[in-house]
C-alpha positions in Angstrom: -34.1 -51.2 -129.2 -37.3 -51.9 -127.9 -40.4 -49.9 -129.4 -43.6 -49.6 -127.4 -46.7 -49.2 -129.7 -49.7 -47.7 -127.4 -53.3 -47.8 -128.9 -51.9 -50.9 -130.5 -55.7 -52.3 -131.2 -56.4 -49.5 -133.6 -56.5 -49.3 -137.4 -53.2 -47.9 -137.2 -51.9 -49.7 -134.4 -52.3 -52.7 -135.9 -50.3 -51.8 -139.1 -47.4 -50.5 -137.0 -47.2 -53.5 -134.7 -47.4 -55.9 -137.7 -44.6 -53.6 -139.6 -42.4 -53.9 -136.8 -43.0 -57.7 -136.4 -42.3 -58.2 -139.9 -38.8 -56.4 -139.6 -38.2 -58.1 -136.8 -37.5 -55.4 -134.2 -38.2 -55.8 -130.7 -41.3 -54.2 -130.0 -44.3 -54.4 -127.4 -47.9 -53.5 -128.6 -50.5 -52.4 -125.8 -54.3 -51.6 -126.4 -56.4 -49.3 -124.6 -57.3 -52.4 -122.2 -53.8 -53.0 -121.4 -52.6 -49.5 -120.9 -54.5 -46.5 -120.4 -52.6 -43.4 -121.8 -54.7 -41.1 -119.1 -53.4 -43.2 -116.4 -49.7 -41.6 -115.1 -49.4 -44.5 -113.0 -50.4 -47.3 -115.3 -47.9 -45.4 -117.9 -45.0 -45.4 -115.2 -45.6 -49.0 -114.8 -45.4 -49.8 -118.5 -42.0 -47.9 -118.8 -40.6 -49.7 -116.0 -41.4 -53.1 -117.1 -41.0 -52.4 -120.8 -38.3 -50.0 -121.0 -38.7 -48.6 -124.5 -36.4 -46.3 -126.2 -39.0 -45.2 -128.4 -42.7 -45.0 -128.3 -45.2 -44.8 -130.9 -48.3 -43.1 -129.5 -51.5 -44.2 -131.7 -53.9 -44.1 -128.6 -56.4 -41.4 -129.5 -60.0 -40.0 -129.0 -61.6 -39.9 -132.5 -65.1 -39.6 -132.0 -65.1 -36.0 -133.9 -69.0 -35.5 -133.1 -69.3 -36.9 -129.6 -66.4 -34.8 -128.6 -68.4 -31.5 -128.9 -70.0 -32.7 -125.8 -67.4 -34.6 -124.4 -64.7 -32.5 -124.4 -63.0 -33.2 -121.1 -62.5 -36.9 -122.1 -61.1 -35.6 -125.6 -58.7 -33.5 -123.9 -57.7 -36.3 -121.4 -56.9 -38.9 -124.2 -55.6 -36.3 -126.8 -53.9 -33.8 -124.5 -53.1 -35.1 -121.4 -52.1 -38.8 -122.5 -49.1 -37.4 -124.9 -48.3 -34.9 -122.1 -47.8 -38.1 -119.7 -46.0 -40.0 -122.1 -43.7 -37.1 -123.5 -42.7 -36.4 -119.6 -41.5 -40.0 -119.2 -39.9 -40.0 -122.3 -38.1 -37.3 -121.5 -37.3 -38.7 -117.8 -36.0 -42.0 -119.6 -34.3 -40.6 -122.7 -36.6 -42.0 -125.0 -38.1 -41.0 -128.4 -41.6 -40.4 -129.1 -43.3 -40.6 -132.2 -46.9 -39.1 -131.6 -49.8 -39.3 -134.2 -51.9 -36.1 -134.7 -54.2 -35.0 -137.4 -55.2 -32.8 -140.1 -57.9 -31.5 -137.9 -55.3 -28.9 -136.3 -56.0 -26.7 -139.4 -59.3 -24.8 -140.2 -59.4 -25.7 -143.6 -59.8 -22.4 -145.4 -57.5 -22.8 -148.1 -56.8 -25.0 -151.3 -53.2 -24.8 -151.2 -51.6 -27.6 -149.1 -50.7 -26.7 -145.3 -46.8 -27.0 -144.7 -45.7 -28.7 -141.5 -44.8 -25.1 -140.0 -48.0 -23.6 -140.7 -50.0 -22.0 -137.7 -52.7 -24.5 -136.2 -56.2 -23.2 -135.8 -58.6 -26.1 -135.4 -62.1 -25.7 -135.6 -63.7 -28.3 -133.5 -63.1 -29.9 -130.1 -61.5 -32.7 -131.4 -59.0 -30.5 -133.4 -58.5 -28.5 -130.2 -57.5 -31.6 -128.0 -55.3 -33.1 -130.8 -53.4 -29.6 -130.7 -53.0 -29.9 -127.2 -51.3 -33.0 -127.6 -49.1 -31.7 -130.2 -47.8 -29.0 -128.1 -47.2 -31.1 -125.1 -44.8 -33.5 -127.2 -43.2 -30.7 -129.0 -42.7 -28.6 -125.6 -41.6 -31.6 -123.6 -39.3 -33.2 -126.4 -37.8 -30.3 -128.6 -35.1 -32.9 -130.0 -36.6 -36.2 -129.4 -40.2 -36.0 -130.1 -42.1 -35.8 -133.6 -45.5 -35.1 -134.2 -46.9 -36.7 -137.3 -49.9 -35.7 -138.8 -52.4 -38.1 -140.7 -55.8 -38.0 -142.2 -58.6 -40.1 -143.9 -57.3 -43.4 -142.6 -58.4 -46.6 -144.3 -57.2 -50.2 -143.9 -57.4 -53.8 -143.1 -58.3 -53.5 -139.5 -61.3 -51.7 -138.1 -64.0 -49.3 -139.4 -63.4 -46.8 -142.2 -64.9 -44.8 -145.0 -63.4 -47.0 -147.7 -64.6 -50.1 -145.9 -68.0 -48.7 -145.6 -68.0 -47.9 -149.1 -66.7 -51.1 -150.3 -69.8 -52.6 -148.4 -72.2 -50.2 -150.2 -70.6 -51.0 -153.4 -71.6 -54.7 -153.2 -75.4 -53.6 -152.5 -77.8 -51.8 -154.8 -79.1 -48.2 -155.3 -77.7 -45.0 -155.1 -75.3 -43.6 -152.4 -75.1 -40.0 -151.5 -71.7 -38.8 -150.4 -70.2 -35.3 -149.2 -68.6 -33.7 -152.4 -67.5 -30.5 -150.8 -64.9 -31.7 -148.1 -61.6 -32.3 -149.5 -58.7 -34.2 -148.0 -56.1 -37.1 -148.5 -57.4 -40.6 -148.5 -54.4 -42.4 -146.5 -53.5 -46.1 -146.2 -52.7 -47.0 -142.6 -49.9 -49.2 -143.8 -48.1 -46.6 -145.7 -48.4 -44.6 -142.4 -46.6 -47.5 -140.4 -43.9 -47.5 -143.0 -43.3 -44.0 -142.6 -43.6 -44.1 -138.6 -40.7 -47.1 -138.9 -38.6 -44.9 -141.1 -38.8 -42.0 -138.7 -38.1 -44.2 -135.8 -34.9 -45.8 -137.5 -33.7 -42.1 -138.3 -32.5 -41.1 -134.8 -32.1 -37.3 -135.9 -35.7 -37.0 -136.8 -37.8 -34.7 -134.8 -40.3 -32.0 -134.9 -43.8 -32.0 -137.4 -44.0 -34.8 -140.2 -47.3 -35.1 -142.5 -47.9 -39.0 -143.0 -50.7 -38.6 -145.3 -50.9 -40.0 -149.0 -50.3 -37.5 -151.7 -52.7 -35.9 -153.9 -56.3 -34.8 -153.1 -59.8 -36.0 -153.2 -63.2 -35.3 -152.1 -65.1 -38.2 -150.1 -67.5 -38.3 -153.3 -64.4 -38.7 -155.6 -63.1 -41.2 -153.0 -66.3 -43.2 -152.9 -66.5 -43.3 -156.8 -62.6 -44.8 -157.0 -63.8 -47.4 -154.4 -66.6 -48.2 -156.7 -64.5 -48.6 -159.8 -62.2 -50.8 -158.2 -64.7 -53.3 -157.2 -66.3 -53.5 -160.1 -69.5 -51.4 -159.2 -70.9 -48.6 -161.1 -69.4 -45.2 -159.9 -72.4 -43.5 -161.1 -74.4 -45.0 -158.3 -72.3 -42.3 -155.9 -74.3 -39.2 -155.7 -72.8 -36.0 -154.7 -74.3 -34.2 -151.6 -73.1 -31.2 -149.6 -71.6 -31.5 -146.2 -74.6 -29.8 -144.7 -77.0 -32.6 -145.8 -75.7 -34.7 -143.0 -75.8 -32.2 -140.4 -73.8 -32.8 -137.2 -72.5 -31.0 -134.3 -68.8 -30.4 -134.8 -67.4 -27.8 -137.5 -65.6 -29.6 -140.4 -62.4 -28.1 -142.1 -63.7 -27.8 -145.9 -60.1 -28.5 -147.3 -57.0 -30.3 -145.4 -54.6 -31.3 -147.9 -51.2 -31.4 -146.3 -47.9 -30.9 -147.5 -44.8 -33.5 -147.2 -41.5 -31.3 -147.8 -39.9 -32.3 -144.3 -39.4 -36.0 -145.6 -36.9 -34.7 -148.0 -35.4 -32.5 -145.6 -34.6 -35.6 -143.5 -33.7 -37.7 -146.3 -36.5 -40.2 -146.4 -39.2 -40.7 -149.4 -42.3 -38.6 -149.2 -45.7 -40.9 -149.2 -47.3 -42.0 -152.6 -50.2 -41.2 -154.4 -53.5 -41.9 -152.5 -54.8 -43.7 -155.9 -52.0 -46.4 -155.9 -52.2 -46.7 -152.3 -55.6 -47.4 -152.7 -55.6 -49.8 -155.3 -52.8 -52.0 -153.3 -55.2 -51.6 -149.8 -58.2 -52.9 -151.6 -57.0 -56.3 -152.2 -56.5 -56.6 -148.5 -59.8 -55.3 -146.9 -61.9 -57.8 -148.5 
């Protein structure tokens, strides 16, 4: 069974293709230069050439702030792209695992959002990702899975964890937002979740692939400082409003993980355990 990974040049796409290679799975990874998911003709050609039985869509427009003034592009990548992929998968009998985000929720509760909770995004980025979710679930009700993740960090590309690691090795105080809460998530753990879903042929619907627990950006930064041997008291808590920005941000987007047990797969581990292991990789 051949897998096709779109967006293979990104932080998560790197981890997925590496995990597939490690287990010896027949897989093709295409970055955005090799495959533009907004181009139906290019997608059709990729399907004709590679004939995938399963597609993992890691391609995404993730510039949350820029999306507020670039909505058309955000919806092309995050809405139209998954729709084109889902239509091709339906035509060719393939499965699709589509990556989405916690930003489809408003962030107005302290309780974990279950997978079936109604979506109500607060910004353009979140609305564009919801459009992609709806396309996948509508066109592939039995062979499509929406996998929501959040606060990704990993070995490849930029992330908050990498930035804080660099700041920890410097000097002086570091101001970090303390009133936005979510789930720091190691991309390698998400890749493992995706492979597990891919090997479970009956798994479809919505899944949450975030590390367990919860933290503010401030708490995450302090943990990073602690792990690299820097003084965590250099991290100073500030309100999100201090950083401004066009895009409204959800206050608390902790995601529940009940569906993993329903399909007989292990739920993701706690973010602190994952971060401790990840820190050894990002250098």
